[in-house]
N, C-alpha and C positions, 0 to 999 in steps of 0.2 A: 441267635443265628441271624447276623446282620451282613448282607452283601455290600454294604456301603461303609465308608470310613472317611470322616472329615479330617483333613490335615489342617488343624485349627491354628497352627503356628505360622502358616504361610499367608502372606498378603500379596495378592496378585498384582498390585500396583508397584511393587518393588522388583526391579529387574533381576536381582540375585534370587529372590524368592520364587519368581516365575520360572527361572531356569531350574531351581531346585525341584519344583513340582514336576516339570517335564523330565528331569533326570530320574525322579522317582518312578514315573510312569514307564520310562524306557527300561530301567533296571528291573522292575517287576515283570515287565513283558518278557525280558530275557530269562528271568528266574523261573517264572511260572508259565512254561510253554504250553501246558495243558489247560490253562485258564484264559478266560476272556476278560482282560483288564482294561478299564476305561477311566476317563477323567472328565469331570465337569466342574463348573464354578458357580457359586452362589454367595449372596451377601450374608455374612455372619459377624456379629459384633462390630458392625460398621466398616468391614473390609471384605473384599472378595477372597473367599477361601476355596480351595479345591476340595473336591470329594472324589475319592476312588470308588469305583464300582467293579464288582466281580460276580461271576456265577458261583463263587464259593464264599463261605463265611470269611469276614475280614476282622482282624483285631490288631491292636497296636503291637503286641509282642510278636505275633506271627509276621507282621510286615517288617518290623525292625530286624528280626532274625534273618529274614530273606534278604534284606538289603545288605546286612553285615556279611552274610555268606557269599554274596555275589560281587560286591564291590572289591576290586583288587586293592591290596595294600602296597604292592610293589609297582611303581610307575614303569619300570623296565619291562614288565609283562603285560602292560595295558596297551590298548590300541593307539594311545597317544605317545608311545615310547619314541617314535621317530623324531619328536621335537628335540630330543637330547643332542642329536647331531646336526639338526637343521640350521642352527644359528650360524655356524661357521662353514656350512656346506657350500660347495661351488655350484653354479647353475647346472652344470652337467650332472653332478651327483644327485641334485634334487630331481632332475628329469629321469635319471636312472631309477631313483626310488619309486617314482610313480609307475614306471614301466614294470619294475619287479612286482609291485603290489598288484597291478592290473593283471599280470600273467598268472597269478595264483588265486585270485578271488573267485568265489563260487556264488551261485544264485542264492544259496541258503546261508551264506556267511559273508556279508559285505562290511563287517564291522571295521576292519583295518582301513579299507579304502574309503569308507564314509567319513571316518575321522580325518584321514589324510586330506581329502578333498574339501572338507569343511575349514580346515585350519591353514591350508597352504595351496599353492598351485605350481605346476611345472612351467606355466607360461609367464609367471611373475614371481621369480624364485625368492625375492627378498620381501615380498608382501606378506601380510598377516591378516587373519580374520579380524573383522571390525569388533568382534566380541573380545578380542585380546587387547587388554589395556595395560598389562604388565610389560615392562621392557623385555625385549627378546632375550637378553643375556641373563635376566632374572627368572624368566617364566618357568623354565624347566625345574629349577630349584624349588620354586613355590609349589609346582605340581607335585613333586616328590614329597615335600613336607606335608601338604594337605592330605595326600593319600596315606602316608605312613602314620599320621597322628590321629586321624578320625576314628572315633570309637562309637559304639552303639549309643552312648549317652549324648554325644554330639548330634547324632542323627535324631534322637528323640527330642532334644531341645529345639532343633531346627524345624521339625515337622509338627510337633504337638504342644509347644509352649510359646508364650510371647517371647520374642527375641530379646535377650538380655545383653548381647554383644560382649560376652564375658570371656571370649577366647582371644589369645594373642593374635595381632595382625602381622607381626614381623615375620617375613619369609614364609607365610602360609595363608596367602590370600590371592584370589583372582582379580581383585580390585574392580569388582563389578558393582558392589554396594555403593549407592550415592553418598553415604555418610563418610566414605573414605576420601572424598574431595576435601583435603585438609590444606588450605592455602595459608601461607605464612601470616598474613595479616589477621587471620581469625584464630590463631593458635597461641597458647601460652608458651609452648616450646617449639623450637624449630622442627618441622615435620620429619626431616631426615634423621634427627637424633632424639625424637620424642620417646622418653622411657616408657610411656603408657602403651606404646605399640607392642612391647614385649609382654604386656599383662592383659590387655583387653582391647576391644574395638571391633572384633570380628565374630562371625558365626561359622565355625569350621565345618560343621555338618552340611550347611547350605552350600558352601564352596565345593565340598566333595561331591554332592549330588549334581551341582551345576555342571561339573566336568562331563557327566554322562549325557547332558543335553546338547553338547557341542555338535554331534553328527546331524542333528535336526536343522542346523543352520549352515547349509552349504554355501560356499563362496564361489563367485565367478570373477573373471579378470575384467578390469576396466583400466586400460592403459598399463601402468606399472603398479596398480593397486588392486585390492580385492573389494568387491561389494558382497556383503553377507546377507543371506536371507533375512528379511524383516527390516533391512536398513535402506535408506536412500542417502545420496550424497557421498562425496569422497573428501571434501575439504573440511577444515576445522570449523568454518562458519555455516556449513549446511548439512552436516551429517546428523541423522536422527534414526532412532530405532522405534518401531511400532509393533506392538504385539496384541493379540486378541484374547479375550476371556469368553468362553462359550458356556451356554446353559445346558446343552444336550450332552449326555455321556458319549465320548468318542474314543476310539482306540488310537494307538501310536501312529499308524499309517495315516489315518484321517487327520490327526493333529499336525503331522508334517505338511500335509497338503494345505491345511488351513493357514499355517504360518506363511505360506508362499502366495496367498491371494494378492493379486495386484490392487484390488479395491482398498486394501488396508493402507496403502501408501498415498491415497488421494489427500490433497490439502484439506478438503472438507469432506470426509467420508460420509456416504449416504447411510444414515442410521437405519432406515427402513430396509434397505437392501441387505445390510449386515444382519439385522434381526431375522430376516427370512432364511439366513444361513445358520441361525442359532447363535450368532455372536451377540453377546449382551453389551460389551463395552470394549473400547480400544484404549490402550495406554501408550503414551509416546514420551520419550526422553531424548535429550541431545547428547551426542558424544563430543565433548569439548576438549581443548588442550589447555592445561594449566602449566605454563612454562614448557617443559618437555614431556609432561605426564598426561596421558588421556584420562578422562573421567566421564562418568555418566551423571547427568543431572537427575534430580527427583522427577519422577514421571507425572504427567497430567493426563486426564481423559482427552482423547483426540476428538 
């Protein structure tokens, strides 16, 4: 009878893995409305691993079954479905989309509006979230493929096993994993035609869970661009993403507040002040542009 469960496959210093942990917390919070689900981080095997906490017994099979039953397979029924038409939408149709969603949202169910306002804005209709690094014309197809192909085994490998990157990358990746920065000079094959992309290089389960974390990263307008929670900068040479790992078990609402702390974005964060809030470490990576493709660099402690 254990009310804790370590997600031993997740490394908190990896941006995709961090999003997968948050996506797991958010999905279980939705699935288990009668339970108090929380998340904390601690060092295990030389990396920061997340631990789930609950007022009920936790085990791998129960958790995986809950995730599989809750995660939508059809992107058109998911709260992110609006992206299918957003790429070629007119500014007025984007504004109308926001008005329509706002008119029907309720206090108990903000899911559609939270996803919409995280990924886009009616005030900068062509801007995208800084978490979105896939080209706009490819993004919807990748989302559809990730949702459709993810199985329980993909989730198990992402959450409880060392990552083997044994899933195809081609057309089923959010392009958040730093190893997907595949520049021509470092590759045996041309990246755009690399046959390995159809066989390996990705973690499909982690990508699927990461989608569920997007609503925690709200975006606000800065000119004609968006600044997403956790990010600073809007140019290629100054955009970075900082995220915290915390030692105290906290629920989804507290985690969302923690992600938005202004102290996280300081050039030299005050470690003592952060520890007083239960934050053990900050990780920071850059959002760079390789030719026309955005990439995230490997993270370093801030």
